N, C-alpha and C positions, 0 to 999 in steps of 0.2 A: 504494500500500500504506500503510495507516494505521499509526500507532505501535502500535495494539492488536493488529495482526496479527504483529508481530515476536515471535518466541518468546523468552520470558524464563523464568527460574526462579521467577518470582513477584515480588510487590511487598514491599518492606521499608520500614518507617517508621523514619526516623532522627530522633532528638530530641537536639539538641546546641546549646547556646547560644553557643558560640564559633564565629564565622563562618568562620575559617580552618580549624579542625578539621572543621567541617561540610562545607565545600566539598571538601576532600581526601577525606573519608570517602564522600561521595556518589559521587565518581569511582571509588573502590575498590569500592563496592557494585555500581556499574554494570559495572565491569570483571569482576566475579565472575558477571555474567549476570543480575543482578536489576534490576528497576525500583525506583527510590528516590523516596520522598516525604519531603521534609525539613521539619522544624519547629524553631523556635528556642526554644520554650517548651512547657510542659505543656498550656496552654490551646490553643495552636495545634495541638498533636498530637491532642488530644481532638476538636477540630472536624474535622480531617482524617479521623480514624478513624471519626467518626460519619457522614461524608459519602461514605465509600468502602468498598466490599467488596473482598475479595481480598487483604488483607494476610496474608503468611505469617509475619512476625516483626517485632519492633521492636528497635532498638538504642537504649538510653536512657542518656543522661548521668545520673549519679547526682545531681549538684548542678545543678539548674535554677533560674532566677530566681523562678519562681512555685509550683512543685510539685516535690517530690523525685522522682527516678527510681522508687524503690520505691512511692511513693504513686500515681504515674502508672501503673505496672505493675498495681497493684491495681485501679485504675479500668478499665484496658483489659480486664483479666480478668473484671471484673464484667460487662462487655458481651460478652466472648467468652471463656468459661471455657477454661483450658488454653492460652491464647495464648502462643506462644514469645517469650521476652524475653532479650536479651543486655544486661547492664549494663556500661557503659563507665566505668571509674573509675581514678584513680591512687591511691586509698586504700580498700582493702577494709573498713576500720573504719567507713566511712560506710554500709555495707549493714546492714540490721537482721538480728539473729540469726535463723538458720533460713531466710532467704529463698532461699539457693542450693540448699536441699534441695527446693524446690518443683519440680514437673514442668515441663519445658521452660524451664529457667532456667539461664543461665550468665553468666560474667563475662569481660570483655575488659579486661586491665590496660593503662592508659594509661602511657606512650605505646605504641601498638601499630603493627604494620607491616601492609601490604597483605595479606601472606601470613597473618598471625595472624588478621586480620579474616575472610578467606576461610575459613580452617580452622574458626574459631569458628562462623560462619554454617552451614557444611556440617554440622558436628557437631550444632548446635542443631536443624537441620531433618532430621536423620537421613539425610544423604548427598546 
């Protein structure tokens, strides 16, 4: 049985530049029943997004080394309008005004727990 036959709730793109946070979050996303593709930068995320279909959502760190989370979200949505995005941040002031009013957009406040991540993803994806 290949990994593609294992039933999952879909694929999530995680973009987080801190390796420790990224490793833990990947585990939690997989625990929630999703397949996880991780990236450490906006550029890496865009390459992965371009090469893969089937992403259901992205969890984006707001402060990345090369591209801000909001700029990355804008580019992902240029490629796939309405794409669900969860921003992970310890500082809501880093998000541009109005961005949380966009469709399929939510925020996960750092530090977050496994349960908070799971609930945020479930809410974002409508159950």
